[in-house]
N, C-alpha and C positions, 0 to 999 in steps of 0.2 A: 591509492592513486586519490587525490585531494585537490580538485579546480577548485582554485578559491577566489578564480575573477567571474568565473559563472556566478557564483553566490552574490558577488558582490555589485553586481550589475542591476540598470535600473527597471528589469527587467521579474523582480525577486517576488512581487508579491503577485502578478499574475500565474508565476512559477509554481506559488505555490497553490493558489486555486484548479490548475491546471494536475497537480499532485495531490489534490483533493478530488478532485472529478474521477480519477484514479483508481485512491482508496475505495470512496461511497460505490463505483461499478463494480469493484472487486466485491464487496461485502452483497453487494445485490447480486450478483452471481451467487456466492457462497447459500444467500437465502433459500435463492428458488431451487439451488439443488439439493438443500436440506429439505424444505417442503416437498420437493417431490421424491426425494427418498422413503421418507418417512410418512408419505400421505394414510397411508392404513393405519399408521398409528397417532397421525393426529385427528383422524374421524373415527376412529375408537375412544381416543379422550375428550372426543367434542369438543374439539380446537379448533374446526375452522376456520372461525369468524376471529380470533384473534388474531392465529396464524398468517389469516388474509390482511386481515390491519397493519400487523409486524412487514410482510412483503411489501405493500402499497406504502406503506409510510419509508421506508428504503425507495423504494423508485421514485416517491416524491422529493427525495432529500439526492438523489443524480437529478434530478431532472432541474431542480433550483440550483446547484452548483453549477450546471454544464450551461444555465442561461447566461450565470454569472460571467464565465467564460465567454461564450458566444457575445456579450455586450461591451466585455472589454477587448477583443479580439474586434469588434465592428468598428470603435473606437478609434482606435491606431489606425485601421488601413481609411476611415474617414480622412484624419488627421494626415494621412501621408498624402492621400490623392488629392485634396486642396492643396496643401504644399504645393507638390507637381504644377497643378493648373494654376494656382496663384506665380509660379515661377514664370511657366510659360505666356502669362499673361502679362505677367513685368517685360519679361525680354521685349517678345510682337511688340510692345508700346512701344519700349526706348527704342528699340531697332526703324521703327516705321517712322519715332519724330526724326531718330538722326538721317534717315532717307531722306524725308521732305525738307530739313536744314540742307541738304547738300552733304554733308559730312560723311556719308558711307554709304559705298558701291552697294550698289541690288545684290550683283554677283557673289560680294563678299557675306551680304546679309542670309544671304540662300543657301550657301555653303556651311555658314557659323549654324543655320538652320535646321539643315540633315546633319551634324555632329549632336544639337540640342537631343536629337529627337533618340537619339542611340545612351543619352544620358537619363534621358526619362524613361527608357523602358528598366533600362536596371536600375534606379527610381521605383520604378513600380514593383518588381520584384525587392524589392528592400521590402514590404512589408508584409509578402509571405512569408520570406524568411525569418523576420519576427513572429509571427504566428509558427512557423515551426518550429522554432527557438522556444516557445512558450511550452510545449508538447515536448520539447526533447528533454527540458529541467524534470521535472516531474520523476519522468525514466532514471535520469541520471544521481537522482540522490536515493533512489533503494543503489542502484548498482554502487552508488557509494558507499553503502552500508553496509553490501554485501561482503567488498571487500575491506571494509575496518574488520569482520569477526576475524574471529579467529583462527585460522589454516588447520582443520581435521586432521590434517596427514601430519601435521606435527605431532598428535597426541599419542600419549603408549599405547599398543596393541594390550588387548585385553588378558593375554595371555602373562604381560608385565606390568600390571596394574598395580601401583601404588596409593598410597594416602598420602595427604598431603607434607607429613612430614618425612617423607621422602624412605619409609620401610613398608615392608608387606603383609604390615600386621592387619590391615583393611580387610572385616571379611565379607566377602561377596557373597560366603554361600547363605548367609541369612542378614537378608537385607532391613532395615527399617524404612520404609520411604514416609516421609513427612511435609506435607504443605503446609506454613506457615504465612498468612497473609498474603498471600501470592494474589495480582491483579494482573491482565495480560489484555491489551488491545489489537487487532489484525492491523486498526487503522491508526498509523502512526501521526499521521496530522491532525486527528482529535485525540490525543492520548489521554488531556485535562476533561474532555467531554465524559462523564458517567453515562449517558447515553451509547456511548462508542465502544464500553467496558464488554468484552467477552468475560472475563473475570473477574470477578471485582472482591478483594479477601479472603478469598478461600483455604482454608484451615483444616487438613483433617490428616488421619496416621494411617499405616497399614503395617503390621507387624506382622512377620513368619506366622505361618499354621494356624491365621485365622483367616475370615472371609471378607472382606468390604468391598462392601454394593455401592454405589452412583448413582441415582438417580433422577433425572430429570428429564424434563419436555424437549422438546424438537427445537434444535438450537442453543440450548442452554450452558453449551459448553461442555459438554462432555471429550468428542473427538479433542477439543482445544487442552485438555486435563494431559490426554496420551501422547500431546505432542508434544505439549511442555517434557513429560517424562523420556520421553524419545530424546531432548534436547536438538528439535528440529525449531524452535524457535526458545527465544530466552523473555524470564518474566520483566512486565517492566517494573515490579517492584515485590516485595517478600522475599520469600529463601525454598527455594526446593533442597530438602536433606535427607541424607542416607547414610543411615546409621549416626547422627548427627553431626554430620560434616554437611556442608554447603557443596551444592553442584558444581558450582563456581571455581573450587577449590580443591576438585578431583583431577587427578593429572589424566585417568582415562574416561572414555565416554563410559562410563559406565551402565546411565540410560538405556543403551541402544545395545550393551553386549555383556547385563545381567538381569536384565529384566524380559520375559518372552509374552509374548500378548498373541492371544489366540481368539479367532472370531468365533462368536457365538450363532450357530443357526438359525436364522428369524424364520417366524410361518407366517404363511401371508394368507393371516384371517385376524377374526378380530381376537381382543383379550381377554374373552373371558374364556375363548380353546385353547390361548396360548398357558392361560392358568390351570387348564384341564392336563397339559401334557406336564405342569411340573415344573 
């Protein structure tokens, strides 16, 4: 589904601002959920102050973006209302002048004014329609992104998973996983801004029969790594390799079929007690 006429309309910049607000709001929600879920870990690492600054900074970004959208909507509504009032002023002035000269019957002018009232009500709703269009263009772009993705139902099942060359020689029993310069950002509107990049140039490898530990503070991107591993998202740049084969070149969703994720019981206590448990 590609709606080119929407992208070519004069509301493109406002749609971009609306999309930016939605992306920053999602980022704020994610930051709050992570902070609340990992509050014990944050306190154990004495990272309350920097974590608070991070969440507050994200909230301020949402506020600034929302103010930009509100200012633009206010300007558009003011322009439309001024145009309506100016139109009424011109019509009534011209009609009054014509009646004064005797060229226009007053009954006809009253009838015309009644029809004009109906037109004005339609023009008044036009500004609201523009505002609604602004809010709809942001989600529309996300829907287009989803529609452009390859349908996973077309992929081959795990029992018939093949290598890129079409042979079943791809060893799914012993998978060597490698992340090579992987970058990813949830905020599609600010992908070029390094401050909004969740993962930046991540490189590591995990080989069979060995333990690989990924350590990081709350919100550093550990869960995002797993989401990329399960192919819930695609990296913005870089490569995820299975046995030196790029995940995008595989015919089957190997990340979701051959990689098992197990949750670890988290202790509701300070870090020292977790160490005592081993």
